[in-house]
N, C-alpha and C positions, 0 to 999 in steps of 0.2 A: 867344789863338788856340791855343796849344799845349795848354792845359788843356782847351779844348773838344774838340780832336782826340783827346786821350787818353781823355776820358770818352765820346766817340762810339764808341769801340771796345767799350764795354760797361760796365755798372754797376761803380763802383769807389769806394773810400773815399779820403780825402785823402792819407794817408801813402803809399798805393799809387800815387797820381797822381805824387807827387814821385819815387818810386822808378822808375816807368815812364819818366818823362821822362829821368832820369839814365841808365837802361839803354839806351833807344833812341838817345840822343845819345852813347853810350859815355863817359859822365861829363863831357862837354863842358859840358852845361847842368845846373845844380843849382838847384833851387827850395827856398828856405828856408821853413820852416813859418811864419815871421813874415810872409812875402809870400803864401804859398799860401792860407792860410785866409781872410784878408781878400779875396783875389781870388775865391775860391769863393763867399763871401757876396755879393759884388757881382754875380757871374754869376747867382746864385740870385735876388737882388732884381730883376734885369733880366728875369727869366723865361727865361733861356737854359739854366739847369740846374734840375733837380728833385732833392730829397734826401729820403731816408727812412732811419730808424734800423733797423739789423738787426745780427745777429752777424757779426763778421769771422772770418777764418780762424783767429784766435787764440782765438775764443770771446767776445771782448769786444765790446760794442756799439759800432758806428761808423756815421757818417753816410755812406751810399752815394749817389753822384751819378749821374744819367743826364741826357742831353742832351734838351731839349725840341725841338719842331718849330721854334720861333723860334730856338733855339740852333743847330740845323743850318743854318738860313738865314744866321745870323750867321757861322758857321764858313765857309760858302761865300764870303761877302762878304770876310771877312778873308783867306782863302786866296788869292783873286783879287788883292786889294790887295798881299799879300806877293809874289806872283809878279811883279807889275808892278814893285815896288820892287827885288826881287832882279835882275830883267832890267836895270833902269836902272843899278844899281850895277855889274853885270857888264859892261855896255857901257862904262862909264867905265874900269873896270879893264883892259879889253881894248884900250884906246886905246894906240896905238904912239907912243912919244916921238920 
């Protein structure tokens, strides 16, 4: 869900995705490359991301990802599921002893 959300903000390459997640979460969340790239490949195989090679800001070729229509729908679904889960956990945590 987090990868889809970051990519939905605009075309971005893998390393920048992990940097953006760390930046937005104020370094609470860190995505290791060994986890990120397999996840990106899974999302691409499922048709939720599209990738194309182009030059990055360093001038090196990098795979840039964009969210597909199916990926946006999946992001909406996962965001709604997360909101329900977070509310349920919050309800339990707010329970007075």
